[in-house]
C-alpha positions as CSV (number, residue, x, y, z in Angstrom):
1,M,-21.1,9.1,-20.8
2,K,-17.8,7.8,-22.2
3,V,-14.6,9.3,-20.9
4,P,-11.5,7.8,-22.6
5,M,-8.1,7.7,-21.0
6,L,-6.9,9.9,-23.9
7,D,-8.8,11.5,-26.7
8,F,-6.7,11.5,-29.9
9,N,-9.6,13.0,-32.0
10,A,-9.9,16.0,-29.7
11,Q,-6.1,16.5,-29.7
12,Y,-5.5,16.2,-33.4
13,E,-8.5,17.8,-35.0
14,P,-7.4,21.4,-34.5
15,I,-3.9,20.8,-35.8
16,M,-4.3,18.0,-38.4
17,D,-4.3,20.3,-41.4
18,D,-1.0,21.8,-40.3
19,I,0.5,18.3,-39.7
20,K,-0.6,17.2,-43.2
21,A,0.9,20.3,-44.8
22,E,4.2,19.6,-43.0
23,M,4.2,15.9,-44.0
24,E,3.5,16.9,-47.6
25,K,6.9,18.6,-47.6
26,V,8.4,15.3,-46.6
27,F,6.6,13.4,-49.4
28,T,7.7,16.0,-51.9
29,S,11.4,16.0,-50.8
30,H,11.5,12.2,-50.2
31,A,13.9,13.0,-47.4
32,Y,12.5,10.2,-45.2
33,K,15.7,9.7,-43.1
34,L,17.2,12.6,-41.1
35,G,15.4,15.1,-43.4
36,P,15.3,18.9,-42.6
37,Q,12.3,18.5,-40.2
38,V,14.5,16.4,-37.9
39,K,17.1,19.1,-37.5
40,E,14.4,21.8,-37.2
41,F,12.6,19.7,-34.5
42,E,15.9,19.2,-32.6
43,E,16.6,22.9,-32.7
44,D,13.1,23.7,-31.4
45,M,13.5,21.1,-28.6
46,Q,16.8,22.7,-27.6
47,K,14.9,26.0,-27.1
48,Y,11.9,24.4,-25.4
49,C,14.0,22.4,-22.9
50,D,16.7,25.1,-22.5
51,V,19.4,22.6,-23.4
52,K,22.5,22.8,-25.6
53,H,21.9,19.6,-27.7
54,A,18.9,17.5,-28.6
55,I,19.5,14.3,-30.6
56,G,16.4,12.6,-32.1
57,C,16.3,8.8,-32.2
58,A,13.8,6.0,-33.0
59,S,12.2,5.6,-29.5
60,G,12.4,6.4,-25.9
61,T,13.9,2.9,-25.2
62,D,16.6,3.5,-27.8
63,A,17.3,6.9,-26.2
64,I,18.2,5.2,-22.9
65,I,20.3,2.6,-24.7
66,L,22.2,5.3,-26.6
67,A,22.7,7.2,-23.3
68,L,24.1,4.1,-21.6
69,I,26.5,3.4,-24.5
70,A,27.6,7.0,-24.7
71,L,28.5,6.9,-21.0
72,D,30.5,3.7,-21.6
73,I,28.3,1.5,-19.4
74,S,28.6,-2.2,-20.3
75,D,29.4,-5.6,-19.0
76,G,30.1,-5.9,-15.3
77,D,28.8,-2.4,-14.4
78,E,26.0,-1.7,-12.0
79,V,23.4,1.0,-12.6
80,I,21.0,2.1,-9.8
81,T,17.4,2.7,-10.7
82,T,13.8,2.3,-9.4
83,P,11.7,-0.8,-9.6
84,F,8.5,1.3,-10.0
85,T,8.7,2.3,-13.6
86,F,8.1,1.1,-17.2
87,F,10.1,-1.9,-18.2
88,A,12.4,-0.1,-20.5
89,T,14.2,1.7,-17.7
90,A,15.8,-1.5,-16.4
91,G,15.5,-3.5,-19.6
92,T,17.9,-1.1,-21.3
93,I,20.5,-1.5,-18.5
94,H,20.3,-5.3,-19.0
95,R,20.5,-4.9,-22.7
96,V,24.0,-3.2,-22.6
97,G,25.3,-5.9,-20.3
98,A,25.1,-4.0,-17.0
99,K,23.2,-5.0,-13.8
100,P,20.1,-3.1,-12.7
101,V,20.3,-2.3,-9.0
102,F,16.9,-1.3,-7.6
103,V,16.2,1.3,-4.9
104,D,12.8,1.7,-3.4
105,V,10.6,4.8,-4.0
106,K,8.9,7.4,-1.8
107,P,5.3,6.5,-1.0
108,Y,3.5,9.6,-2.3
109,T,5.7,11.1,-5.0
110,Y,6.4,7.6,-6.5
111,N,9.9,8.6,-7.4
112,I,13.2,7.0,-6.3
113,D,14.1,7.8,-2.6
114,P,17.4,9.6,-2.6
115,D,18.0,8.7,1.0
116,K,18.3,5.0,0.0
117,I,20.7,5.4,-2.9
118,E,24.0,5.5,-1.1
119,A,23.3,2.1,0.6
120,A,23.1,0.5,-2.9
121,I,26.4,1.9,-4.2
122,T,29.2,-0.6,-4.7
123,P,32.6,-0.4,-6.4
124,K,30.9,-1.6,-9.6
125,T,28.3,1.2,-9.6
126,K,28.8,3.5,-12.6
127,A,25.5,5.4,-13.0
128,I,22.1,6.2,-11.7
129,V,19.1,6.1,-14.0
130,V,16.5,8.5,-12.5
131,V,12.9,8.3,-13.6
132,H,10.6,11.3,-13.5
133,L,7.5,9.2,-13.1
134,F,4.0,10.4,-14.2
135,G,5.5,13.8,-15.1
136,Q,6.9,14.7,-11.8
137,P,10.7,15.2,-11.5
138,A,12.6,13.2,-8.9
139,E,14.6,15.1,-6.3
140,M,17.5,16.0,-8.5
141,D,19.3,18.2,-6.0
142,K,20.0,15.3,-3.7
143,I,20.6,12.8,-6.5
144,M,23.2,15.0,-8.2
145,E,24.9,15.6,-4.9
146,I,25.2,11.8,-4.4
147,A,26.4,11.4,-8.0
148,R,29.1,14.0,-7.6
149,K,30.3,12.5,-4.3
150,H,30.7,9.0,-5.8
151,N,31.7,10.0,-9.3
152,L,28.6,8.5,-10.9
153,K,26.9,9.4,-14.2
154,V,23.3,10.4,-14.2
155,I,20.7,9.6,-16.9
156,E,17.3,11.1,-16.5
157,D,14.6,8.8,-17.9
158,N,12.2,11.7,-18.7
159,A,9.9,9.7,-21.0
160,Q,6.8,11.0,-19.0
161,G,8.0,14.5,-18.0
162,I,8.7,16.7,-21.0
163,G,8.6,20.3,-19.9
164,A,8.5,19.5,-16.1
165,K,10.9,21.4,-13.9
166,F,12.8,20.9,-10.7
167,E,14.2,24.0,-8.9
168,G,13.4,25.9,-12.1
169,K,15.5,23.6,-14.3
170,T,14.0,21.5,-17.1
171,A,13.8,17.9,-16.3
172,G,16.1,15.9,-18.5
173,T,18.7,18.6,-18.6
174,I,20.1,18.3,-15.1
175,G,22.1,15.1,-15.3
176,D,24.6,14.0,-17.9
177,I,22.0,12.9,-20.4
178,G,18.2,13.1,-20.4
179,T,16.0,10.9,-22.5
180,L,12.5,11.5,-23.9
181,S,9.8,9.3,-25.4
182,F,7.4,10.5,-28.0
183,F,5.2,7.4,-27.8
184,P,1.7,8.4,-29.0
185,S,0.2,8.6,-25.5
186,K,2.8,10.9,-24.1
187,N,2.1,14.6,-23.6
188,L,4.1,15.3,-26.8
189,G,3.3,12.1,-28.8
190,A,4.4,11.2,-32.3
191,M,2.3,9.2,-34.7
192,G,4.4,6.1,-34.0
193,D,7.6,5.5,-32.1
194,A,10.2,8.3,-31.6
195,G,12.6,9.4,-28.9
196,M,15.3,11.9,-28.1
197,C,18.5,12.4,-26.0
198,L,19.2,15.8,-24.3
199,T,22.7,16.9,-23.1
200,N,24.7,20.0,-22.4
201,S,27.9,18.2,-23.2
202,D,29.4,18.8,-26.6
203,E,31.4,15.6,-26.4
204,L,28.5,13.5,-25.5
205,A,26.3,15.1,-28.2
206,D,28.9,14.3,-30.8
207,K,29.0,10.7,-29.7
208,L,25.2,10.4,-29.5
209,F,24.8,11.8,-33.1
210,M,27.2,9.1,-34.3
211,L,25.8,6.3,-32.2
212,R,22.3,6.7,-33.6
213,V,23.7,5.9,-37.1
214,H,25.8,2.8,-36.2
215,G,28.6,4.9,-34.7
216,E,29.7,6.2,-38.1
217,N,31.3,9.5,-39.2
218,P,32.1,9.9,-42.0
219,Q,29.8,7.5,-43.8
220,Y,31.1,3.9,-43.7
221,Y,33.7,4.7,-41.1
222,H,32.7,3.5,-37.7
223,K,34.3,4.7,-34.4
224,W,31.8,2.8,-32.2
225,V,29.3,0.1,-32.6
226,G,26.0,2.0,-32.4
227,L,22.4,1.5,-33.4
228,N,20.2,2.1,-36.3
229,S,18.1,4.6,-34.4
230,R,17.3,7.6,-36.5
231,L,14.2,9.8,-35.9
232,D,12.0,9.4,-38.9
233,T,11.4,12.6,-40.8
234,I,7.7,12.0,-40.9
235,Q,7.5,11.7,-37.1
236,A,9.6,14.9,-36.8
237,A,7.2,16.7,-39.1
238,A,4.2,15.8,-36.8
239,L,6.2,16.6,-33.7
240,L,7.2,20.0,-35.1
241,I,3.6,21.1,-35.3
242,K,2.5,19.5,-32.0
243,L,5.3,21.1,-30.1
244,R,3.7,24.5,-30.7
245,S,0.7,23.4,-28.6
246,L,2.6,21.7,-25.8
247,T,2.8,24.6,-23.3
248,G,-1.0,25.1,-23.6
249,W,-1.6,21.3,-23.3
250,S,0.6,21.1,-20.1
251,E,-1.2,24.0,-18.5
252,A,-4.6,22.4,-19.3
253,R,-3.5,19.2,-17.6
254,R,-2.5,21.2,-14.5
255,K,-5.9,22.9,-14.4
256,N,-7.6,19.5,-14.8
257,A,-5.5,18.1,-12.0
258,E,-6.4,21.1,-9.8
259,Y,-10.1,20.3,-10.4
260,Y,-9.5,16.7,-9.2
261,Y,-7.7,17.9,-6.1
262,K,-10.6,20.2,-5.2
263,N,-13.3,17.6,-5.8
264,L,-11.7,14.4,-4.6
265,K,-9.9,15.7,-1.5
266,D,-12.6,14.6,0.9
267,I,-12.7,10.9,-0.1
268,S,-10.9,9.1,2.7
269,H,-10.5,6.0,0.7
270,I,-8.0,7.5,-1.7
271,K,-4.8,9.5,-1.5
272,L,-4.1,12.1,-4.1
273,P,-0.7,12.5,-5.8
274,V,1.8,14.7,-3.8
275,I,3.9,17.2,-5.7
276,H,7.3,17.9,-4.3
277,E,7.7,21.6,-3.2
278,K,10.6,22.1,-5.6
279,A,8.9,20.3,-8.6
280,E,6.6,21.5,-11.4
281,T,4.8,18.5,-12.8
282,I,3.1,18.1,-16.2
283,F,0.7,15.3,-15.1
284,N,1.4,12.7,-17.7
285,Q,-0.8,10.7,-15.4
286,F,-3.0,11.6,-12.5
287,T,-2.4,8.6,-10.2
288,L,-4.3,7.9,-7.0
289,I,-3.6,5.4,-4.2
290,A,-6.9,3.7,-3.8
291,E,-8.4,1.2,-1.4
292,N,-10.0,-1.7,-3.2
293,R,-8.1,-0.6,-6.3
294,D,-9.0,-3.6,-8.5
295,E,-12.7,-3.3,-7.7
296,L,-12.6,0.5,-8.4
297,L,-10.8,-0.2,-11.7
298,N,-13.5,-2.6,-12.8
299,Y,-16.3,-0.3,-11.6
300,L,-15.0,2.7,-13.5
301,R,-14.5,0.7,-16.7
302,S,-18.1,-0.6,-16.4
303,K,-19.1,3.1,-16.5
304,D,-17.1,3.7,-19.7
305,I,-14.4,5.6,-17.8
306,G,-10.9,5.0,-19.1
307,C,-8.4,4.2,-16.3
308,A,-5.2,2.2,-16.0
309,V,-2.7,0.7,-13.6
310,Y,0.8,1.9,-14.0
311,Y,2.3,-0.6,-13.0
312,P,0.8,-3.9,-11.8
313,L,4.0,-5.8,-11.2
314,P,7.3,-4.2,-10.0
315,L,10.4,-4.8,-12.0
316,H,12.3,-6.7,-9.3
317,L,9.5,-9.4,-9.4
318,Q,9.4,-9.7,-13.2
319,E,10.3,-13.2,-14.5
320,C,13.1,-11.9,-16.8
321,F,14.9,-10.4,-13.8
322,S,14.7,-13.5,-11.6
323,Y,18.5,-13.8,-12.0
324,L,18.8,-10.8,-9.6
325,N,17.4,-13.1,-6.9
326,H,14.9,-10.6,-5.5
327,K,11.9,-11.7,-3.5
328,K,8.6,-10.2,-2.4
329,G,9.2,-7.8,0.4
330,D,12.5,-6.5,-0.9
331,F,11.0,-3.1,-1.9
332,P,7.8,-2.8,0.2
333,I,6.8,0.7,-0.8
334,T,7.0,-0.2,-4.5
335,E,5.1,-3.4,-4.0
336,E,2.3,-1.7,-2.0
337,L,2.0,1.0,-4.8
338,T,1.6,-1.7,-7.5
339,E,-1.3,-3.0,-5.6
340,K,-3.0,0.3,-4.9
341,V,-2.3,2.8,-7.7
342,I,-4.9,3.8,-10.4
343,S,-4.6,6.5,-13.0
344,I,-7.7,8.4,-14.2
345,P,-8.1,10.6,-17.3
346,V,-6.4,14.0,-17.1
347,F,-5.8,14.7,-20.8
348,S,-5.8,18.3,-21.9
349,E,-9.1,18.3,-23.8
350,I,-11.2,16.6,-21.1
351,T,-14.3,18.6,-20.3
352,K,-15.5,19.5,-16.8
353,E,-18.6,17.5,-17.5
354,Q,-16.4,14.4,-18.2
355,Q,-14.4,15.1,-15.0
356,D,-17.6,15.5,-13.0
357,Y,-18.7,12.1,-14.3
358,V,-15.3,10.5,-13.2
359,I,-15.5,12.2,-9.8
360,G,-19.1,11.2,-9.3
361,N,-18.5,7.6,-10.0
362,I,-15.5,7.4,-7.7
363,K,-17.6,8.9,-4.9
364,E,-20.5,6.5,-5.8
365,F,-18.2,3.5,-5.7
366,Y,-17.0,4.2,-2.2
367,T,-20.4,5.3,-0.9
368,Q,-21.7,1.8,-1.8
369,R,-19.0,0.0,0.3
């Protein structure tokens, strides 16, 4: 049996005719840049996320850059974030001239540890970039309290957590600006690159709308130096249709996760993901902490089971950040996780037969040892 990490055919087949019909409107109108579907998608996202403003852009990476620029973060500033995340979280901080300052994560939720943030704050600290990793929100109550106490801005990197909630509030809408990625493998994925910023601030929204088109308003008059980062109309057309299914897809992922919890709980060699009591996750990934991780990874792949390691090398040990002078041992929890985590298929359309095959092979691997 073959179990992919994500099955695009199963996802797209029921809705492809609707996507093609919506795209045909784009081809007929030739409104390829900031066409009507972009505005419609932004308005639908405002409702879905319960946020005042949604600003589409070209990618999740650009969304963080736009957020940093909008909050006036630049040369000489320091921005606190996690070393256990996708590269863009810290790469964008570097890109605007600021310094990423890393704080270790909690061992089971994988998110930044709020209790360690204040020790990293200096007079140069201007913001915190929080990551809602694998679809689970970080502890935003504690983080916002720290931010208010020290007059810091908060950006929520919610690339993996669209629709997740913390204390009933939608992830990405709690801080000053939230960012989304619609990379194809995300729970709401485009047919290419696409991203979005979320904010409840009228002032920040106005600035973000301008920054995504080179900081101009009106045309050819530039208040800021922004980016060319418009959400393509074609991508918006696809996302418009897919958004209608997102609530159902998220619920299916939760049910699939519950099945793993029920059937993997007795394997002593693995630790299942822990969901914070105040959080509602959307399981962008179902990530285990596993003994003999690399051997398990190779074994599952030999059985045609899709699996992945997010992430094999922490950011503080990446070559491009060597100027920060970090060494192995600086963030021990993150480093241990990068050696032990493995993500297994949890996509909405996975069948129980496929899940049983995954579960059976994990059990078989550890029985043999």
